[in-house]
N, C-alpha and C positions, 0 to 999 in steps of 0.2 A: 536649585543650582544657580549660581550667579554667573552665567556665561557672559555676562556683560561686564567687562572690566572698564572702568571709566578712566580713560586716559585723559589726562588733562589736556588736551591738545592745546594746548597751550597756546597757548593758553588762551587763546583767544577764542578758542572755541573748543578747544581741545576736547573735544568731544569725546574723547576717547573712552571708550567704554571698557576699560579693561577691568572687568569685574572679576576677578579671580576666577579662574576657572576658565571660562572660556572667554576670556577677555574680550568683550565686545567693545570696541572703541566708542566711547561716548562723548568725548569732548566735553568734558566737564568743565573745566575751567576756562575755557576760553578758547576753545579750540577754534575758534572760528577759523577755521582753517583758511587759509588764503583765499584769494579769490577763488572760490570753489570751482570744481571742475565743471559740473553742469547739473543744473538742478532739475528741470522738468524731466529730463531724460534720466537724470541721475541726480546730481545735486550741485553745486557751486560753480564758480567761475572757473570752479568746479562744477570739502568740504570740504580749524581748528578751528575776554576771552573765550571759551571753547567755541569756536565758531567754525562752521564748516564751509568750505568753498564749494561752489556748485559744480556738479558734474554732468549729468545727462540732461539735464540742466541741473547742475549740481552745486550747491552752495554749502558746502559742509552741511548740507541738508541731507538729502538722502544720497549718500554718495554711492551711486552704483554706476556702473558704467559699462563687443560685437564679436562676435566670435563666430566661428563656423563650426565645423564638425567637432563633436566631442572627442576628447582624447582618452584612451584607456588609462587606467590608474597608473600604469607604468610609463606610457608614452615612449618616445624614442629613447634610446640609450643615453644620448647626449642631453636629453631633456629631463630624464627621470631624476627625482630627488630621493635619495635614500635617507631615512631617518632612523634606521634600526641600528646602524653601527655606531659605536662610541668613538668619537673623534676628539682629538686634542691637538694643540698647536704643533705643527711641524716646523722645526727650526729652519729648514731649507726654504719653506714658503715665506717665512717671516723675514729671513735674512735677505731674501731676494727683493724685498719690497723697497723701492727707492723712497727716500723721504720726500713728501709732497712739497711743491714750491710754497714758500711762505712759512714753512715750519722748520727753518734751519736751527732755531734754538732748541736745546734739549727738551724733550717732553717730560713734564712732571705731572703725575696724576693728581687731580684735585687742587691745582695751583690757584684756583679762584676762591678756594675756601680759606677764610682767615684762621690762623693758628688758634687751637682750642684744646684744652686738656679737660676731657670730660670727667666728672666725678665717678666714683665707683657706684655700682648699682645699689649697694648698701647705703651709701650716702644719699643717693637720690631718693630711696624709699624712706629714709629717716626724716627727710625735711619736706616731703611732698604730700599734699592732700590730693587724692586722685578723684576725678569725676568719671564715672562709667559712661562709655559711649556705645551706641548700638552696633552689634555684630549680627547681620541679618542675611537671610536667603531671599533674593529678589523674587524667585519663583513662588516661594511661600507667601511673600507679600502680595503677589498678584492673585494667588489662590484665595487669600483672605478677602481681598477686594471683590473678587468675582463671586464669592459666597454671599455678598450683600447685593449682588446685581442679578436680576432675572432676565433670561432671554425674552425678547419682545415677540418673537415668532418661532415657529418650529424649524428644525434643521432642514426639512424638506422644502419649506417655503424659502428659507434663506438661500438655498442652492438654486431655487427656481426663479426668484424675482430679479428684475433688472434694477440697477441703482439709478433712479431717475429723480430723486429728491432728497432733501435732508432727512426726511423720515425713513425712507427706504435705506439710506446710508446707516442710520442708527440701528435699524433692524438687523441688517446684515452683520454689522460689527458686534452686536450683542450676542450673536450666535456663533459666527465663524471666528471671533476673536477669543474664544474661551480655551482655557487649558484642558488637557485630557482628564477625564474622570478616572481612568484606569489605564494600565499598561496596554490593555487590549485595544485601546483607541489610538495607538501609535504604531507606525510602521518603522521599527527600529533599524531596519536595513535600508532605509530610504536614502536617496540622493536628492539634494535640492540644487537646482540649476539657477544660480543667481545672476542677474544682469549687472554689468558694470560698463561704463562708457570709456574707460581708460585703463591702461595697465598701471601697475605700481612701479615707482622708481626705486623703491627700497623695501626690503622685508625686515630690516632692522628696526625694532620698536623705537629706538632713539631718533630715527631719521624720518619717521612718518610725517607727512605734511600735506596729504590730500585725502579726500573722502574715501577713495578706493583703498588707500593704504590703511586708513582707520578701520575699514570693514574687514580687511584681510588680517592685519595684525591684531585686530580686536578679537579674533578667534584663536590666534596662536600665541598671543602674549600672556605674560603673567602680571598680576596686579593684586593689590591689597584692598582697594576701595571701589565703591560704586555709588550710584544715586538712583532714586526712583523717578517716576513720571512727574513728581512735583519738585524735583531737584533737591530732595532731602538726602544728604550724604550718609553713608554707613560703611562700616568695614564688612568685607565679603566673608560670609561664613565658610565658603569653600576654601579659603586660604588663611583666615585669621581666627584665633581662639579668643582673644580679648583685645579691647582698645580702650585706653583711658587717657584723659587730658588732665593736666595739672590745674589746680584751681586758679593759678595766675596766668594760665593760657600760654605758658612759655615752654611746655614740654608735652609730648604725646608718647605714650608707651604702647607698643603693639607686640603681642605674642603671636607668632605665626604657627601654623600646624606643622606636625612632624611627619606627615605622610605625603609630602609634595616632592615631585621629581621632574627634572627636565626630560625631554624626549630621548636623550642619549643615556638615561639611567642615573645621572648624577643627582644627588639630592638638592633641592632648592632650600637655601638657608638665608638667615638674616644677613650673612656676609655678602650674598649676591645683591641685596638691597643697598648696602653701604657702598659696595664697589660701583654700582650703577650711579649712585649719587655723585661719587667722586669723578666718574667719567663725564657726567653731565657738567660738572663744575671744573672741567679742564679747558683751558683757554684754546688749545689747538683742536679740540673736538668740535666740529661745526654743527652744533645743535642749539642755536639760539632760541628756537621756538619752545623746546622742552625746558631750557634753562630758565626761561621767564617764569617766575613763581618758585621754582626749585631754589633759586638763588636767595630766597628769603629764609631758607633753613640755615641755621648757624652750623649745625653738625648733626650727624647721625652716628650713634654708637651701637654696635652689635655686641651685647654682653655675653652672648653665647649663640648657638646656632638658631635660636628661636626668638630671643628677646631683643627688641629694638627700642631705643629711646631717641626720639627726634627732638633736638634742641632748637628752638626758634630764636631769631634775632630780637624779636619783640612780640608783644601780644597783639595779634591781628585777627580780625574777623575772618580773614581769608586763609589762615593757617591750615584750616581743615582741608582746603583744596590743594595746598602746596605739598601735602603728604603724598599725593598721588602722582607718581611719575613712572615712566616705563622702566622695567627691570630686565637686565640682560645677564646671561650666565657668566659668572666670574671666571670659571675654569676654561672658558673658550677665549676670552678676550684679555685676561690679565697680563699675559706676556706679549701678545701681538700688538696691543694698542701703542706700545712704545715705538714700534717700527712704523706704524701707520695710524696716526691719530684720527685720520678721516674715517676710519672703520669701513672704507669702501674701495680703496685703490689697490691694495696688495693682493697677490694671488690668493693668499690665505683668507682675507676678508671677502673677496669675491666668492670663494667657495662657500662661505657661510651666508652670503647673500642668496646664493642659489640653493643651499641646503641648510636653512636656518634651524637652530635648535629651539624647540618650542617649550614654553612653560604653561601653555593653556590647554584647552580641551581638544584642540585640533592641531595638526601639523601639516605643512605643505609637503606633498608627495610628488608633484610634477607641475611643470609650468611651460607652456608654449607662449613665448613672448608675443604680445599683441593679440593673442587668441583665447587662452584659457589658463586659469590658476586652479589647481585641484588640491583640496584639503581633505584629510581623513581624520575621523575622531581618534583620539589617543587613549588606548586602554590604560596606560600608565597615569592618566589623569583621574579616572574614576575608580581604578582598582589599585590596591596596595597590599602587598604580601598576601595575595590570595583572597582578599575580601573587598567588597565594594564600600568605598569611603565617601563618595560624592555621587550626585545624580549622573546617570549616563546621558551624554548628549543625545538630543532627539534625532540627529542625522548621523548616519555612518559616514557620509561624504558630502562635502560642499564644493560645488564647481562654480567658479566665477567665470562666466562667459563674457568676453570683451567684445562689445558691439557698439561701435561709435555712433552709428546713425540711428536715431529714434525710430524711423520707419522700419528699418531692418529688424530692430529689437522687437517691435510690435508684431511683425510677422513671425518671429521666433516664439513669442508668447502664444500667439494664436495656434501655432502648429505644435506646441508642447515642447519646444527645444529649450525654453527657459520657463521658470516657474513664477517669476515675479519681475516687475520693472516699475520704475516711475513713469507715469504717463504725462505727456505734454498737455497743455490746455486743449490744443487742437485734437489730439488723440482722444482725450476724455470726451470732448463734445461731439466729434463727428466720426470717429473711427472705431468706437467701442460700444456702439448702440445697436448691435445686430446679433442674430443667432450665431454667426460664425465666432464672434468673440465669446458669447456666453455659453457656447457649447462646452468649453474647457475651463473658462475663467469667470471671475467676477471682479468688481472694482470697488474701492472704498477711498474715502478721503478724510482729512482732518486739517485743521489750521496748524501751520508750522511756523515757528518764529525764525524763519530764514528770510533775510531781506536781500534785495538786489538794488544796485546803485550804479551811478557813474562816479568814479573817483577822479578828482581834479588834483594834479600835482601843484601844490601851493608854492613850490619853488620855481615853477615855470613862469615866464613873463606874462603868459596869458592868464593864469589863474591865481596869481599872488594876491590879488585884490578880492576881498569878500564880496564886493559889489558885482564883480564879474561872475563869481560863482552863483550868486543869487540870480543874476540875469539868466544863467544857463538853466536854473531850476524853473524860472518863470517862462522860459521859451519852450520847454518841452511839452509835447501834446500827450498828456497823460490819458485823456479820455480815449483817444484812438488806441493807445497801447492796451488799455483795459478791455475795450470792446472788440477790437479787431485781432490783436495778437494774443491776448490772454483769455478771450472768450468769456469775459465777465466772471472768471473763477478766482481771481486773486484779490487780495486786500490792499488798499493803499498804505504807503509807509511814509513816515515823516521824520524818522530818526532811529537811534540805535536800540530802543526798547519797544517791544510790542505793547500796544495800549492795554492789554490784559495783564501785563506783568506788574508786579508790585513796584518796579523801579521807574515806570513811565510817569511823565507829568500828569497831574490831575488838577483841573480837567485836561483832556487831550489838546494838543496844539492843532491848529487848522492845517489841512493838507494843502500843498502847493497845487495850483491849477494854472493852466497855460494863460498867460497874460502878456502878449507881445509888446504892448505899450510899456508896461513896467520893465520888461526886459530891455527894451531899447533905451528907456530913460536911464536905467542903471549903467548901461554901457556908455552912454553919452557922458554921464557923470564921472565915470572912471577914465575918460579920455579916449575911448575907442569910438572914433567917428570915421565916416567915409570922406577923407580929405581930397581925394583925387577923382571922385565921381565914378569909380569903376564898379560900384556896387558892393565892395568889400571894405569893412571897417579896418582902420589902421591907426597906428600910434607911434610917436617917436620914443624909442627905447635905446638908451646908450648911444645917442647921436645918430641913429638911423631909423628910417621909417619901416615898421614891421606890420605886415598885413595879418589880420586875425584869421590865420589858417593853421589848424592843428590836426594831429592824428589821434584817433581813439583806438586803443588795442582791445581785442575781444577774442574770447575762446571761439574756436571754429565750430560753433553750434548754431543751427538755423535760427532758433528763437532769439538768441543773444544778438546775432547779426541783424535780425529784423528790427530789434529795438534800437540798435545803433543807427540803422538807416532812418528810423523815425526821428532820432535826434538830428541827423544830418538834414533831413527835410525841414524840421522845425527851425534850425539855425539859419538855413538859407534865407528864410523870410526876414531875418534881422541883420543880414550882411555878414554872417560868420560862416567860414568854410570848415567843414568837419570831414576829414578823410578816414574811412574805416579800414582797419588793418586786422583782418582775422588771422589767427595763428593757433598752433597746437598749444594745449594747456601748459605743457612743460616749458615751452618758450615764453608764454605769458608769465608763468611763475618767476622765471629768471629775470625778466624785464621789470616786473613789479618790485621784486626784492632789491634790485639795483637802482630803482627809481628812474629807469630808462624809459620814460613815457611822459606824455603830456596829459593824457586821460586814458582811463580804461574802464571797461564794464565788468563787474564781478558781483559776487554775493557772499554773505556771511551767515552762518548759522548762529544761534544763540548759545551763550555759555550758561553754565549752571549757576554762576554767580556774576553779578554785574561788574565786578572788578576785572573779569576776564577781558573786558573791552579795553582795558588800560593799554595793552601792547598794540592796539590799533590807533589810539588817540593821544597818548602821552608823548611829549616831545622826545624825539630820538628813538622811540621804541621800534622793535624789529618789524612789526607788521603795520607800522605807520607808513604805508607805501606812499601816500600823498604828501608826506613830510609836513603835516599840519602841526602848528605849535601855538598854544594859548596858555600862558602861565596860570590863568584861573582854572582851566580844565585840569592842568597838572596838579594844582593845589587840591582841588576837589577829589581827584582820585586818591591823593595821599590821605585826605581826611576819611574817605569812604572805607578804606580797609582798616581804619583804626576805630571805627564807630561800631559798637556792639548792639546798640539799641536798634531794632529792625525799622521802626518808623523814621527815626532820625537818619538812619543810613539810606533808606529809600529816597528821602528828600534830597540828599546829596547827589544821588545818581540822576534824579529827575532834573536837577539844576544843570548837570552836565549835558543832559539831553537838550535842554532849552538853549544852552550856549551853542552847541553844535548846530542846532536848528537855525540860529541866527547867522552863524559863520558859513554854513553850507560847504564844508570841505568835500562832502558828497552831495550829489543830487539823489535823494532816496526815492525809489520807484515803487516797489511793491513787496508784499509778503506772499510767498508762494504757498498755495495749499499743498499738502503732501497727498498727491493723487497716485494711487498704486493699482496696478492690475495684479491679481493673485490667481494662481491655478486653484481650482476648486478642491483639490486634494489637500491644500494647505489649511491649517488652522492656527489659532493662537496669536494672530497679529493684532496688537493694540497700539495706540498712539500716545505720544507725549508731545510737548512743544518742539521736540527734536525729531519727530517722525516716529516710525515704527521700530527703529533699530537702536538708536543711540542713547539708551538709558538702560536701567535695570528693571526687568529682565531683557527687554528689547528682543533681539533675534533669538535669545535663549528660550523664549516661550513658543516660538513657531515650530510646528511639527507637521508631518504628513500622516493622514489616516490610511489604514490598510486598503480600504475601498470606499467608494462613495456610497452613501446611504440614499437610496432613491427617494 
């Protein structure tokens, strides 16, 4: 079963894993999702190109994010979400919706799509040579992989040993990461209590923009495509019958299954996919993250309820990723969107925010804001007309418990109130090495291509000059960060691609190290000197003397704040004042999107394709928060998506990496290891460069056993 839907998170990380079925957001294309919520506790500045922003310390990395008491599946009457009743647009709800400010012009669905008259299907078939593309089951792929891998120790040993080295880590994963051999090894009535550091802002698949939203919508959303642990894309067998690409790479034909239904009983058809495309491509619908990449599709035609043809604007190596975007139910939104293109403001749309119609393996049944989100498996996903048509989800219920503080989350893990969480470096090193932790839990880690950085606003008078940005990078005390704050567990980072990826420069570029003399020389060269002897550098800008005093914004997460304090201490030594401004992640999101900052600390997860980084670095792109602009970088991104030869394409992206290294629009800090604590009842967790969840099968392979084997 492909519970992992890969949602392009567009696309900068978009990690989205909407893999049909239980769409698990994977951020495929670039989700890098904004400065992720928080990574070590969860993931990004946080987790979307697909790159995730960090969350518990989350960077579109593991996006999890405190909660207190668990809530019954129903919860309070005003919190309960009913998904059993069939609901349709009520004219009173829609008519009452005021038109949002800025949308005074009449709404026109798909107004960003250029006029196109598609040929008939017979004409398409007559002139096209089709190349068959893979339609796969990600769980079956994992079974095939594990059939070639032998457990390194016994189950009893894996449950008993403590993870104290790379070898014990490999041993534990080789056993506890395996899929069940039979149905008897699965507790089919189980609930998993997942940790997340923050609540969702939206449950609408088109609106997702954080790691938590990726995780939740990844289980409830509908999608056609996924990718495996090596970033190889495929159509999801749970939703697709066949996938073909034309020999000129200008068309893709997808035939979807006829046994798919939304949670309200309406069939899922090709017309839902076309409608969703047109919604995304509507100017008044505020979904720029999802639109990035989707806007490369010229047209999508539904020739019947099952047959789709995607017409591309040009032959691009990235077209395969652009096919994958979130799908929403046409019958819910086709009338209401005209009254409220935001999909969020009207009473009608608020109702569907609280009671979303699901197309995936799970549906939201209750939600206590700031505390817990409860999902239940959907029989209509795996059963159709009285017979089982897809794998049954391993969990009957998924409860996301919202716990902002990593220390509180760890107490919950130790007491059994949650079943998994991302561990901070301090927790891994000093707080999970005793019998209290190992009584119920174990821990594992793997390298994750999620990087953290300081972003410099290149339109700010402080950071417009690349010499100043390089000075910031030379000033920072990396060694203290690695030794004292990251406990020696993280890898250094010097750019947008991990050294092990095919897209990174070969040989690798040297890492920045603290060199205060170089930093001061660069600042002197850029005209920032201490003219009045007060110990603070200054410069004449626009006819007035400006002191080098700036604010850095940061998510209200202890590790993040500590790293910013280390920056402050480093810069004090060279006459620069850095003021730290911690804030809630949602506030940080808004400020970074509007470029209302001088600097901020965040993180990005990797995308499945190097082009997903384009909307972070190309001039004017939506996630280019620092407003960086370099015509050569823009040109190389243009070339990269048009190059089909893998080696030539890799060199193009390696050159982008080199240019960014010289310009230092970010000070790159470190790659975080994906360090997780798991309850010993859990099995099936395996890792990709995006962690244990955001790929296929990802979360879809995790299950609980009926009882522990002594």
